[in-house]
Every structure is written in structure tokens, then in C-alpha cells.
C-alpha angles and dihedrals in degrees: 000000000000091000091050090050091049093051091048090049093050091048091052092051090045090053091054091048090049092054092047091049092048092052092049093048091049094050093046091049093059119096114265117243141088108337108261131178122191123204130213135178123231104233092212103042097025087224119148115238128190131217124194109225104172137011125205118242093241090055090053090051091049090049090052092050090047090052090051090052091050090050090052092047090049091052092050091048092051092050097045094038091053092056090042093056100035094055094046106107104183118074091218092053089046091059092047092048092050091052090048091054090051090054090055090060091052096052093097092054091047092051092049094049093047102041108024118103121249094248089049094052089045092052093050094046095047098041113116119239115276116243114236136171120260122257119244111281135207114195091333097315117110125215094258095055092045092051093049093045091054101033099052096052092044092050090048092051091047092052091048095050097043102033119005098045096050091043092053090048091051091050090051092050091048091049092050093046095048103034107020129088127024115349094185094071140346126252139171140177121239127212090276089061090246118141115239116195141184129181125253132149126276140049147241133080146160131219144149106213120094096220091050090050091051092045094051094044087050090049091056089061096052107121091015101084097317130082126209091243089060095054113131100189112020123068103219120213129201098237136035093228090061091066092065094037095052096045090059091059118108118255092256093048091049092051091048093049096052097038104040093155098048086237141138101283089162092073093079136043138299091027092045088065090050089051089054091046095048092047092040090228120118093188094070111114100183147323093304089066091047095050095103088066093057090092096042116122119236128185117216144242092017095041089234132166096036101018089257096297096132093045093048093047093052091045094052098031103037095148095048090049091056098248089142092059116073091193099040123129093252109085095184119095100158105134095021120109085248127149142072110329094359128125099269096048094048094045118116092240093053092050091048090054090051093048092048091051124099131227093234135105132216121223122249096265092051092048089053086065094044109101100212092049091049091048091052091051090049091050091053091047092049090052092050093050097050113129090221118084107256130172114260099012095137091046090050091058092048092048092048092051092047091050091052095046101039107021112205090353089069090103093068090047092053092047090052088055091048091241112157102213100152118242141286093284102038132031118223107285091227091065116099098222139090106212134157115263127248105237091096091068098032106038095150097047090045093050098236109198142144089288090061096050092122092060133077093271115137114263107190108195088351094298124124117234090256091053099053095087092044089053089054093244126164125220118206135155094357092308137101126226120193132182112257092022105053125050109258145148106254121202149140139233125200126197136177129214133195093201117110098181110094091207091061091053092045091054091051098040099087098042091046093047092049090049090050092050091048092048093048090053092044098051095039094049094241131112126263092241088066094056125094114188125180120189123206124182115219104183108288091351124080114202123198123193113197138185124196104200123207096241089153118065090215093063122096125208094217093050095047092045093047093048094049103041093044089063113099119240092239094055091045091048093049092055092047092052090046092054093046091050089049087062090057094250120143111217097180095098093052096053091211117182126179107223105176144011121185149091119334090263089075092066112118114240117345119006122252111249139167111307096019094107094057093043096056114089092201091071097054091094096043123090119242123232115239133174093269090064092057100046 
């Protein structure tokens, strides 16, 4: 109906333009000269008729300007009238608007009939037709008719494509959005494909997904023998506005919101029913039954390869799938709320795993016997060998082979092959997988430090790997021991030196420190590998803070402390000097004298604590004592 109204409107405007053009052509065809009108009497009717013989030039100019004005008015009417009709929704209003537009074209006739003088109307009515030349013709059709026959259909098609069609589509979408679906309640599906619902009033809906059908049918029974808390398919929200708000969340945000503990939400309804639906197995009773799918590969966003089974299992059974363990055997975390600041990585279990980790690396041959490392390599290999086309498959095979052959040194091998794999903390963004990252097994190669605290790097006792030495920790037998966290005998040694040459002290530093460590272990009854000693020059005084950690369960703090601190300084000093001399080192030039041995309270001035060694500029030129110096 709108198209018919538009065509009628264009024909009406075309008619007015045709009349205006005819008048202009008639006036211009008349001879130019003083305007002259002849009269004649009809011998039969006795009526007086008029014939225009000449038209003045100024009248022709005025007629041309008037025609231009009418052309402009016609163009404006076509433009405004088109919008007026296209955006009229009701059929009744469309008819009324079309009639109103027709009246606009008749305004000039109405004005003439109402305001023109009687002689003027008589002259117009009795004036003979003006002669005018014919327009060019092609097989009987003149140029004006051809132009109108082509222009009106083309204009109608243009209006339909650019205005009417999109507007009708928008109206249909609005109608579907406002009046379609279920009127009894509102529902929506978030990025996890979980149905969110909220009650309203009404009824009627259509859908094609089994879980949505069950959820809506269940919703119809709410308040009629079924309570919202007993729903098995729909996740009911407190407010209607939340349904729209939550469905606009990203997939990651939606997973985080509904699994804030990185737990097994699939163990209870309604998520248990979604677990059954996603895995297409009604016999599943919980996440324990779904565990085999934890390592299944899914391709997002189309849920390809396994129809989304692996993704759904990890989303609903994050704890069972090992998403709380950064070093677990399951490499896949796609679907888990896993990542920096997300639920899995801030969970208590995840943090415990990090704090129980060690800042050490195994060599390639040892890692080949380490089950989690082997499982990760197998997961990468499985991804690379998938028959489906997945992003990064070839790179996955190369990474897996490099990990097997070179262990934590695989990064250098990949770089040598110009393979862009990302880094320890982030896989290459072009890869199509969501896997755990490798810093948990290779903290030293990956450079774990305070700046990487939001990663999976080990954090023994809350320290980053780069902070362990600064915190005066000891590493022995694949385990870390730190003051304040591990049981130990704490104490201090003070020495004086008459030497003023820093090179003399530097030459004696290592032999003296090794002799001190040996003597501390000897007199306490411990072993030298359990002793951590840090030396700090303070002018003419050298202060050493030591910790003897209980690395052996048979040792006792009271016994070790009693044995050590009951030893006189002279006896202790004599053994130290003896050990230094046994190394062929002459201490005469240094003038070293041990002045005290006892608990940390005996330290002169401020006590030596974690971080003091690195903060003191006097130690920058002194070597540090590490495990390799004691073995």
C-alpha cells in the first residue's frame, strides 16, 4: 500500500510539472513584441474568444522564472512527501496523508478560484489554446513521456531499497523483540549457553533447543506446584533487568560470575542438567563422571571438534579438571575461570600450590620422567594432530618436540627456528588454544620475579624466585627454607679488621665465610649445607647473620642452639683460623678478630634482616656464598 501511495504521489507531481512545462513552452513559442490579444465572436454561440498574438520579452522572462520556482517546489514536495509516506505505519493514516499531499498540489487552483477577479477568470477560460512546437518523438513517444515512464519507476525502486525496505525490516525486528517469544516470563541465554530467567505475566513462545524448552516449560509451572528454588533447568534471577544485563557479558565474564570459586558447579542442579545436556549423556551424576572430558579439545566460538564437550566440562567442573592447580597434569583450561585475577588463580588451592612450589628446574632427561610435563607434551601433540583445522597446530607439534628434547631450554630452540610461540606467561595470541603456561615448571628460565606475581610462578613463603636470596632463604634437597617461616637457629657473628684495603678483604671474604659456615655447623652439631650466612661490612666491623635450618627431622633447635652458643669465642675463632690456614690463605695482613658469637640481639646497631645485604653498598664488591661453594 505504501508503494502504491508513493507511485500515485509521484504521478500527481509529474502531472503538475507537465502543465507547468506546457505553459512555459506555449509562452516561449509566441512571437516577441508588445503583448497583444485579439478578440473574435463565435457566430453560433455569440461568445467572445481571445487569442494571444504577441508576448513581451519581460513576460517571457517572468514565465521562465516562475517555471523554475515551480520545479523547485515540485522537488521539495517529492522529497518531503516521500518521507511523509514512507514513515507512516498505519494504513488508515497512509490514505489520509496521501489525500493531504494531493490537496497541497491544488492550492494554486483554489487560490485562483477564490481570489481572481471575474474579468480575469473570464479571460483565462475564454483564451484560445497557445500554439507550441512538438517535442522530439521516438516511435510516437515524446521525450517527456519517456522521461516520466523511466524516472517514476526508478525513483520508486530507489526509495524502496534505501528507505522503505530497511524501515519495514526495523519494524519487523521491533515487533519480534516486543511481542514475540514467551509473554509469561523473560529468559535469555548467556555466553555459556545457560538459560537465565525472570518472571513476568503472559504466555507463548517458540524455540528449538531442548534445554530452553525444558526451562520454559518448567517456568510455566512456577507458582503452580513448583518453586523457583526447585528449578532444574532455568537459573532464576531476582530482577527482570538482570536478564538483559547478564546476557551482554562476555563469555569470560559470564563464566567468572557464575563460578566465583573455580569449583564444581556441575555437581548440583540446575547445572548438573546442563552438564548432561552438553555431554549428551543422561546417566552422568556429577563431575566425577565427566572427568574423562576434561582433556577433550573444543574449538570456539563454534564449539567444534568435540561439540563443545571439553569446554563445557571444564566450565562446570573446574576443580575436577585441575584448573586450581597450575602444575597439574591437565594442560587444558579453556572454559575454566582461569587467568590473571580470575577465580581459579585467586583460589586458596591455587595459591597453596604456588607457595609449595620451588624455584628450581629439572633438566630435560628428568622432565622426560616427570608425569605432568609429559602430559602437557602429549596434550600439545594431540592438539597438533587433530583432523580438524585449528589455529597453531603446526606450532603445537614443534613446541611439544622442543619441550621433550630440551626441557626448559626449549625457548632458545624455538627462537633459533624463528618460531613465534609467545612467552612463558602468554601463548601466541594467534594460537587457537587456552592452555596453562610454563613458568610453573621453568621459573628460572622464565625469569619469575616480583613483576610476574600475577602469574603461575612459584612463590615459596610468599617470595618470588628473585626475592629468595634477598630474604636470606636456603635451598636444599629440592626445598626452600626461609627465616621466619622455617624452624632455624638464628644468630650473629661480629668481627673486626685492621685492613683498610678493600682488595685485601675481598680476597679473604670467601675463605673466611666458608670457614665460618663450617665452624657453625661443627659446633652446633648440624651440617654445613643447613647453614645460611650473610656477611655485611660496617666500617671496621664485619657483621654476619646466620640461620641454621632444621633440614633434618632428627635435629632439635634447643640442642643445636645450646651446643653453638655455649662455645667460647676463642675456641670458635681458633677453628675458623685453622680452616682458613688449611686453605693456604694468610690472614695476617687483614688483622681479623672475631669479637662475638650469639643470638641476633647481640648485633651492634640495627639488626640484619631480609634485604639488608642487597641494600648495603659496601657489599657490592664482595662475593656471595652459594651452595656450590659449600659442596
